[in-house]
N, C-alpha and C positions, 0 to 999 in steps of 0.2 A: 404220607398222611393217611391214616386209616379212615374207613368210612364212618366209624362210630366214635363219638366222643365219650370219654370216660364217664362223664356225668349223665350220659343218656343210655347207658348199658341196659338192654331189655331183660337180661338175665343176670344171675349172680355167677361169680367164678366157680361156684360149686358144681357147675356143669361138668367139671373134670373129676369130681369125686367118685369113688367107687360106691356101689349101691349100699353096702353096709354102713359106711361112714355117713352118707347122706341121710339115710333113714334114721340112724341113731341121733344125729344132730337135730333133725327136724322133729323128732319125738321128745327129746329131752328139753328143748327150748323152743317156745312157740312164737311164731311171727304175729305181728299185729294185723288186724283185718285188712287194712289198706295195702298190705304187701302180699296178700295171698295169691293174687294173679301172677305176680313175678315169681313167687316160689313155685307155683304150678308149672309155669313155662320152663323154669330151671329144671324141675323134676323130669319133665317130658324129655328134654334134651339130654339130661344126665342119664336117663334110662338107656337111651340110644348109644351114647358115647361110652357107657360102661360095659357094653356087651363084649368088647375084645379084651377086657381086663384079665380073664383067665388065660388068654394066650400069653400075655406078658408074664404072668405069674409062673407059668410053666418054663418059659425061656429064662427067667431070672433064676429059678431053681436049678436049671441045667448049667447056666453059664457063670453066674455071679455069686450065688448065695454062699458057697463055701470057699470062695477065692479070698485069700488074705490080703490085707492092705500092706503096701510097701512102706508107707510112712503114716503115722498118725496125723490127723488134720491140723491146719492152722485156723484158729478161730479169731475173727475180728468182732470184738464186743463193744458195747456202749449203748446208752439210751438212744432212742430214736432222735434223729436230727443232730447227732453228735459228729457227723462227718464220716460215718462208716461207709457210705456208698463211694465217696471219693477214694478212700483208702482201699476199698475192695477193688475198684477199677484199676488202681495202680498195680496191685499185686497180681491181678488177672492178666496183666501184660506178660507175665512169666508163664510160658506154656507148659512148664512142669506142674503147674497147679491145675487141678480140675475144679469145676464149679457147677452149681445148679443154674440152669438158664431160665429165663422168663417163661419160655414154652413149657418147661418141665413143671414149673409151679402151678400152671393151669391144668396141664394134662399129664400128671405123673404116671398114669396107667396106660399112656399111649406113647411110650418111649421106645420100647423094643419092637413095636409094631405100629405102622401107620403114621410115623412121624413126618415124612416129607409132605404128604397131602395136607395134614393138619397145620403144619407150619405155613404152608402156602396160604391157606384160608385165614390163619391168624394174621399174617402180614397184610392181608386185604382189609381186615376189620379193626385191628387195634390201633390206637393213636401212636404216633411216632416218638412222642416225648411224654414224660411224666407230667401230669397236670399241675403239680404243686411247685416244682423247682426247675422244670425244663430239661432235666437230664434225659439222655437218649433212651429210648425204649424200643427194643426189637425182640423177636422170639429168641435170639441167641445172646441177648444182653445178660451178664451175670446178675443173679437175683437172690434175694434172701430166701432160704429154703423153708422158712416157716409157712409160707403160702402153699408150698407143696405138701408139707406136713398136714396142713388144714384140710387138704383134699384126700388124705391118706388114712387118717384116723381122727376120731372126734375129740381128742384130748389136747387141743392146741389153744394157746392164749388168743390166737387170731379168730377164735369163735366170736370175739367181741365185735368184730366188724359187722357181723350179721345180727348179733344179739347184745347190743350195747348196754341194756339194762342189767346184764350180768357181768359187766367188765371186771369189777373188783373180785367177784367169785372166781372168774377165770384167772385173775392175777394170782391169787393165793394158791390155786390148784395147779395151773399149767405154766405160770411164769416163774414164780419163786419155788415151786414144787413143795411149799410148806404143807399144803393139805392134799397133796396127790396121794392116791392109793397105790399100793405096790403093783397091782394089775395095770393101772393106767400108766405108771412109770415104765413098766416093762414094755407095754405096747408102744409107748413113745420112743423108747430106745430102739426097738426092733424096726419101727417105721423109719427112723432116722438113718439107721445103718443101711437099709434098702435104698434110700434116696442117695446116700453117699456113694454106694457102689454103682448105681445106675448113672449118677452124674459123672463118675470117673470113666465109666465105659463110654459115655456120650461125648465128653470133651477131651478124652485122651490123655489126661494128666496122670502123674504118679503120686500126687499128694492133694488131698481135698482142701479147698479154700472155702471157708464159711464166713459169710457176713450175715448175721442174724441177731438183731437186738434181743429177742427173747432168750437166747442162750446165755445172756448176761446174768439171768436169774437162776440158772441151774447148772453152774459150773461143776459142782460136785458130781452130778450125774454124767457129765461129759468126760470127766477124768476117770470115772469108773469104766467107761467104755473105751477110752483112749488114754492110757496112763502116761504116754509121752507126748500128748498133744501140746501144741504151742498156742499162746494166746497174746493178742494185742488188745489192750483196753484203752478206749478213747474217752476223755472227759472234755466237755466243752462248757463255756460260760453258761451257768444255769439260767440267767435271764434270757439269753439268746435261745437256749433250748426250749424254754417254756413258750416264748412267743412263737417259735417255729413249730413246735409240736402241737400247740393249740390250733394254729392255722392249718397244719397238715391234717390232723385228725378231723377237724370240723369240715374241711373240704372233702376229704377222702371218704368219710363215713357216710355221707349223704347218699351216694348211689349204691352203697353196699348194704346198708342197714335193712333189716327186716322187722325192726322195732323202732317206734318213734322215740327220739331222744332230743332234748334241747341242747343248744350250744352251751348253756350254763352247766348242764350235766356233763358234757364232754370236757369242759374246762376243769370241773371239780375232780373228775376221774383222772385227768392228767396230773393234777396236783397230788392226788393220793397214791398213784402208781409209782411216781418217781422215787420217793424215799423208800418204798418197799423194795424196788428193784436195786437201788443203791445199797441198801443195807444187806440184801441177800448176796450181792456180789462181794461186799466187804467180808462177810462171813465165809463165803465159799471159796474165795481165791486162795485161802490158806491150804486148800487141797492140791493146788497146782505145784508141781515139783520146782525147786529152786532153779532158776535159769530158763524157765519155760514161759515167763510172763514179761511183757514189755508194756508199761503204762506210760501214756503221753497225753498232754493237753493237745486238743485238735488245733488250737491256735499256733502252738509251737510246731506241730507237724506241717501245717499249711504254710508257715513262714519259710520253711526249707524242706519241702517234701522229698527232694532227691536225697539229701544227706540223712534225713531221718529214716527213709526207707532202707538205705544202705546200712545204717546202724542197726536196724531191726534184723536184717539178714544176718549180720555178724553176731548180735547178742543172742538170738534164738537159734543160731547155727542152722539156718535154712540153706538148702542146697540151691545151686543154679544162678547165683548172682551174676557171674561173668557173662553167661549166655543171655540173661534177661535184661542186663543193664541198658543196652541201646534202646530197646522197646520201652522200658520204664522211663528213661530220660526223654524220649520222644513224646510219650503220652503226657508227662508232666509239663513239658514245654508247650504242648498244644492247648493246655488248659490255662495258660497265663492270660490274664485279662478277662476270664470268665466272670460274668456279673452275677453275684449271689444276691439273694433276697436281703434287703436291708430292713432292720427292725429298730423302731423307736420304742424304748422301754416306757410304757405307760405307767402312771402311778399305781394302778391296780396290779400290774405285773410285778413291780418292785415290792409291793406289800405282800403279795402271795408268796413269791419266791423267798423273801426274807423270813416269812413266818414258817414255811413248810420245808424249804430246801436249804436251810442255813448250814447244815452239816457239810454238804458238798462244797458250798462256797468257802467255808473255813478250811476243810481238808485240802483243797487244791489251790488255796491262796488267791482266789478271785477277789477283785475289789467289790466291797459291799456298797450298794447304791443307797 
């Protein structure tokens, strides 16, 4: 158990950002007055921790920049709270996959230098489980790489954790890429490639495994980078997703925000982002080559995770099933009986989902409440 609770963090995760990213973010979007002390404390620590960043840049240029990938990545897509973490953890049992770690998301510039000491300190301070769902949290836990992207360049949808008043702006620019500039898109792709290569160096795999809900909105840009990438897309009951997302964002945004925002605003942003992400995915999945996409309802995956995982390996022609099968089977067996959060669908939830998310309900055949 870490010494600090998530809700009591004295600084923002931006302590791991490079100086250029931190300065651009804090100049483009302003914190509210009551958060200035926390921003200043973050800046002071960020300045110290960013000093070795040039060392990593030189090592990256020498060791990894021009090194080709053996396989294009496997991307696990889906809206937040659609079961992507569970699926990610299953595939991460296959050691031919590389992944981004929790440590790397916080300190992406301290990977090729200083990692042992920083991981030791991180183990002391961070909580051992995620506050929202009890999932295990360690420096080496597989993590969604958007958090690392957020500390690497200022063009990430996850800017909204700090600046929630601009969430819909970030959605249209950095989630769906509808309003992104060519320069921003190029910076995003370059930063992502760097994270992929360092992740593979760090965890030793031959194929990168991505679990990153924001990627759901910019599939076309991913296919441009990785023409033979494989994709798993998860859909989950929209009523459950809404209840879970509202709870997750409301709880998680409180210790991260640098702007005041009401729970009603968080709820309305959730309502508006979902259809934009859903429609962006439906448009852009057409760029995925035939045979490279596996779509599945999470309820069906969860009902028989072992068989569905085996089917995904076969359908997407992923290497390594025979070697990984014992570890995958063991992990799935260990999660039997895991108690998930239970949700009662309140009348307001049913009304909002029926009004704004009806297309997803109809397309995937969920029962309308």
